[in-house]
C-alpha positions as CSV (number, residue, x, y, z in Angstrom):
1,M,11.3,45.1,-40.2
2,S,7.8,44.0,-41.1
3,L,5.7,44.4,-44.2
4,V,2.0,45.3,-44.6
5,V,0.6,42.7,-47.0
6,R,-2.8,42.9,-48.7
7,V,-4.2,40.3,-51.1
8,V,-7.2,41.6,-52.9
9,A,-9.4,39.5,-55.2
10,P,-12.4,40.9,-57.1
11,D,-14.9,39.6,-54.5
12,R,-13.0,40.0,-51.2
13,T,-9.8,40.8,-49.4
14,V,-8.1,37.5,-48.7
15,W,-5.3,38.8,-46.5
16,D,-4.7,42.1,-44.8
17,D,-2.1,41.9,-42.1
18,E,1.6,42.4,-41.2
19,A,4.2,39.9,-42.3
20,E,7.9,39.3,-42.0
21,E,8.4,37.7,-45.3
22,V,6.4,37.0,-48.5
23,I,7.2,34.7,-51.4
24,L,5.4,35.6,-54.6
25,P,4.8,33.4,-57.7
26,S,5.8,35.9,-60.3
27,T,5.8,35.1,-64.0
28,T,9.6,34.9,-64.0
29,G,9.9,32.7,-60.9
30,Q,9.6,32.9,-57.1
31,L,10.3,36.3,-55.6
32,G,11.1,36.7,-51.9
33,I,10.2,40.0,-50.3
34,L,11.5,41.2,-46.9
35,G,11.3,44.6,-45.2
36,G,13.2,47.3,-46.9
37,H,12.8,45.8,-50.4
38,A,13.3,48.1,-53.4
39,P,10.1,49.3,-55.1
40,L,8.8,46.7,-57.5
41,L,5.9,46.0,-59.8
42,T,5.5,42.4,-61.2
43,A,3.0,40.2,-62.9
44,L,2.0,37.1,-60.9
45,D,1.4,33.7,-62.3
46,T,-1.1,31.1,-61.1
47,G,0.7,29.6,-58.1
48,V,1.1,29.7,-54.3
49,L,1.8,32.8,-52.3
50,R,3.5,32.1,-49.0
51,V,3.4,34.5,-46.1
52,R,5.4,34.3,-42.8
53,S,3.6,36.5,-40.4
54,T,5.8,36.6,-37.3
55,E,9.5,37.1,-36.8
56,G,11.4,33.9,-36.1
57,S,8.3,31.8,-36.9
58,K,8.6,28.7,-39.1
59,E,4.8,28.9,-39.8
60,W,3.8,29.9,-43.3
61,T,0.4,30.7,-44.6
62,A,-0.2,29.5,-48.2
63,I,-2.6,31.3,-50.5
64,A,-3.5,29.9,-54.0
65,L,-3.4,32.8,-56.5
66,M,-4.9,32.8,-59.9
67,G,-2.7,35.4,-61.6
68,G,-2.5,39.1,-61.1
69,F,0.0,41.8,-60.1
70,A,2.0,42.8,-57.1
71,E,3.4,46.1,-56.1
72,V,6.1,46.5,-53.4
73,D,6.7,50.1,-52.1
74,E,7.8,51.4,-48.7
75,D,7.3,48.1,-46.8
76,E,3.9,47.6,-48.3
77,V,3.0,44.7,-50.6
78,I,-0.3,45.1,-52.5
79,I,-1.4,42.0,-54.4
80,L,-4.3,42.3,-56.9
81,V,-5.4,39.0,-58.2
82,N,-8.0,37.4,-60.5
83,G,-8.9,34.9,-57.7
84,A,-7.4,33.7,-54.4
85,E,-8.1,31.1,-51.8
86,R,-6.3,30.5,-48.5
87,G,-4.8,27.1,-48.2
88,D,-6.4,26.4,-44.8
89,S,-9.9,26.8,-46.4
90,I,-9.2,24.2,-49.1
91,D,-10.3,20.6,-48.6
92,Q,-7.1,18.7,-49.5
93,A,-8.9,15.5,-50.6
94,E,-11.1,17.5,-52.9
95,A,-8.1,19.4,-54.3
96,Q,-6.3,16.1,-54.9
97,K,-9.2,14.8,-56.9
98,A,-9.6,18.0,-58.9
99,Y,-5.8,17.9,-59.6
100,E,-5.9,14.3,-60.9
101,A,-9.0,15.1,-63.1
102,A,-7.3,18.2,-64.5
103,Q,-4.1,16.2,-65.1
104,E,-6.0,13.5,-67.0
105,K,-7.8,16.1,-69.1
106,A,-4.5,17.9,-69.9
107,N,-2.9,14.6,-70.9
108,S,-5.8,13.7,-73.2
109,A,-6.0,17.1,-74.9
110,S,-5.6,16.9,-78.6
111,A,-2.6,18.7,-80.1
112,E,-4.8,20.0,-82.9
113,D,-7.2,21.7,-80.5
114,R,-4.9,24.6,-79.4
115,Q,-7.6,26.4,-77.4
116,G,-8.6,23.2,-75.6
117,T,-5.0,22.4,-74.8
118,F,-4.5,25.9,-73.4
119,K,-7.6,25.7,-71.3
120,A,-6.7,22.3,-70.0
121,G,-3.2,23.6,-69.1
122,Q,-4.7,26.6,-67.2
123,A,-7.1,24.3,-65.3
124,L,-4.2,22.1,-64.4
125,K,-2.1,25.1,-63.1
126,K,-5.1,26.2,-61.0
127,A,-5.7,22.7,-59.6
128,R,-2.0,22.4,-58.8
129,A,-1.9,25.7,-56.9
130,R,-5.0,24.8,-54.9
131,L,-3.5,21.4,-54.0
132,Q,-0.1,22.9,-53.0
133,A,-1.8,25.6,-50.9
134,A,-3.8,23.0,-49.1
135,G,-0.6,21.2,-48.2
136,G,-0.8,18.4,-50.7
137,K,2.1,16.9,-52.5
138,I,2.5,16.8,-56.3
């Protein structure tokens, strides 16, 4: 049983196709979605969405998500996000450099500067998601 999966960012539709399985980065952990899943509405965290598009395939498409919401209803998964980028369009070397820079900034953030610490943490989550979607190791 297949699913219709749509990933919609403010500027474009990142994915609109059928899939056999979807793994969502929800705010409470990873959620696996298969055909026949019960209706669901969940908040998404910054992380990597994984889509397996054909039955029996071991190939997964990774998409870096920058937070949003997902709705599952009647074998349709609608994902509305603040930003998204397919892993196959991310330069892995550039993503690795961005991750290392974000990690350095997060490590050097002052505990007294709560806003700066928060922003550095968010930038690190985004850089980590991009690197993981591109196939890099953390």
